[in-house]
N, C-alpha and C positions, 0 to 999 in steps of 0.2 A: 189963359194958362201960360206960365213962363216957359222959356226955351228949354230949360233943363228937364222939366216934366215932359215936354213934347219929345225930346230926345229919348228919354227913358221909355215912353210909350211906344215910340218907333222900334226900339230894340226889342221890346217884349212882343209886339205884334208881328215883327218881321222874322222872328226866330223860327216860325213854322207857318205853313199856309192855312192851317185850320185852328181855330180857337174852339175847343169843346165847350158847349153850354150845358152845365151840369145842374140838375135839380135833384138834390139828394135828400131823401126822407130820413135816412138812418145814418147818424154820425159814424157808426162803426165801419161803414162802407167808404168813407171819404179818403182815408189814407191809402188803402189798397187800390182803390180806383185811380187816384192821382198817380200812384207809382206805376200802374199799368199803362196809363196814358203817356207818362214821361218816358217809360221804357220803349214805347212805340214811336217816340220822336216829337210828341206834342207837349210843349212846355208852358204855354200860356193857357191857364185853366180858369174859366169863368164859372164860379159857383153862384147860383142865383139865390136871392134872399126871399124866394117864394115859399120856403118851408121854415118851420121853427128851428130845424137843425142847421140851416144855412150858416149862421155866424159861427157856430161851433165847428162846422166842417172847414170853414176858412181858417180858423185858428189852428186846427189840427194839421192841415196841409202845410200851412206856413211854417209850422214848428218842426214837422217830421219828414217832409218829402223834399229830398235834395234834388235840385234842378228844376223845380216847379216855380213858376211865377203865378201865384194864385190871385185871382181878381174876384171882386164882388159884382154880381150882375143884378139887374132889376133894382138899382138904386133910384128911389123915387123922391127923396127929400133930404134935408140937412141931417136929420136924426139918423137915417140909415147910412148916410155918407160918413158921419162921425163914428158910428158903430163899426162899419166895415174897416175903417182905418185902424181903430183900436184892436180889431181882431187880427190885424197883420196883412190885410189885403194890399197887394202891390200895384193894382190898378182897379179902376172903378168903371162900371158900364151902366148906362141908363137907356131905356127904350125911347125916351124923348128928353126934352130939356126945358124946364121952367126957368123963369128969371131968378127965383130963389136958389134953385139948384146950381145954375150957372155961377151965381155970386159965391156960393159956398165952395164950388170946385176951384174957382180962381185963387182962393186962399188955402187950398188943400195941399199938403206935401206929397200926395199920391196922384199920379196922372189919371185923367178922367177922359173916357170915350163916350161922348154924348150921342144920343140917337137923333136922327133926322129922317124925314120922309119926303121933304120937298126942297126945292132950290132955295126958297126964301129962308127956311130954317137953317140950311147950310150956310147961307150968306151971313145970317145973324151971328152964328157961332164963329165964323171966320173973322168977323169984325173984332171979336174979343180974344183972338189968338188960338182958337181950336182949329187945327188943320187936319186932324184925323177924326173921322166921324163914323159912328155906326149907322148903316142904312137899314132901317127897320120900319115895318116888316117888308123885307126885300121883294119878295114875289108879288104880294098884293099892291105894293107901292109903285110897281112898274118894272121891277127886275132889271135884267141886263140892258134892255133898250133904254131905260130911264138913266142908268148910270153912264151909258155911252153918250147920251145927250148932255149930261152934266160936265163931261170931260173937257170940252172946248171952252165954255164960258167960265168954268171954275177949275182951272188947271192946277192950282196950288193945293187942292184938297184930295185926300186919300180916304177911301171908305172900307169898312168891314161890313159887307152885307150879311144880314142874319134874318131868318124867318122864311122858311120855304127853301132853304139851301140844303142840298144833300148830295150824295155821291153821283146822282144823275146830272147835276148841273154845276157842281162846285168848280170843275175845271174851266167851264165857260166864263164864270164870274172871275176866276183868278187870271184869265187871259186879258182882262181889261186893264188898261194902263193906270186907271185911278183906283184900283182895288189892291189893298195891301195884304189882306187875308180875308177869310170868310169865317163865320161862326155857325156852329150847328151842333145838334145833339145826337146825330146818328152814330157817332163813335162810342157812345156809352148808352146802348139801348137798355130800356127798363128791365127786360128779362135777364140780361147779363148781370145787371146790378143785383137783382133779386136772388139770383143763383150763385153769385160770386164767381162768375166765369171771367176772371181777369185775363186769361189767355186770349179769349175772344176780343176783349177790349184792346189789348195790345196789338192784335192782328189788325183790327179796324184802324187803330191809330197809325200803324205803319203804312197802311194804304193811303190814309189821308195825308200823312207827312210826305209821301212821294209825289203829291200833286205840286205843280209849279205855279208860283205867283209871278205876275208880270214884272 
């Protein structure tokens, strides 16, 4: 990834300590949900491509929600990468990184946050210029202890741990010197989306935004 994309990704991820991971079934919920999160101080929003509505949700947020940096999550291949860019995604996130996806991301105008679970995977991505990585699934892959162990041999890398991160442990992750932010879905619970309780979402976002990163 070129230096410009890395700088853009740093700005997006450093803007708030938590990146909401959003799996949205109904496009109609996308804009009010995004506005509620931005109102609470969370601006980098990862909308996953796990639902049919995902691309339309990204398109709507990109067009209608001021202050949001909407990204596409669960990008698995070149087709999804191209689709996400065409929808207006401002950053891309994957749970892992194949050789094909890495090659596509290196020629992409939008910054890419690839997923890793091991030191070897992190080193492979660092070799081709990716210095910010998603650590996934964070808790099953070793959690805080594993990230602490990576800090000394891989000091140039910064991680966004996602997977098992929530209000009970987010602050502990954010206290690590190699963690730039964390990702999680707790700020947009399914029942709040179903009922349209955007005030609750904003309140949860405010609590998350008050957490401090290292």
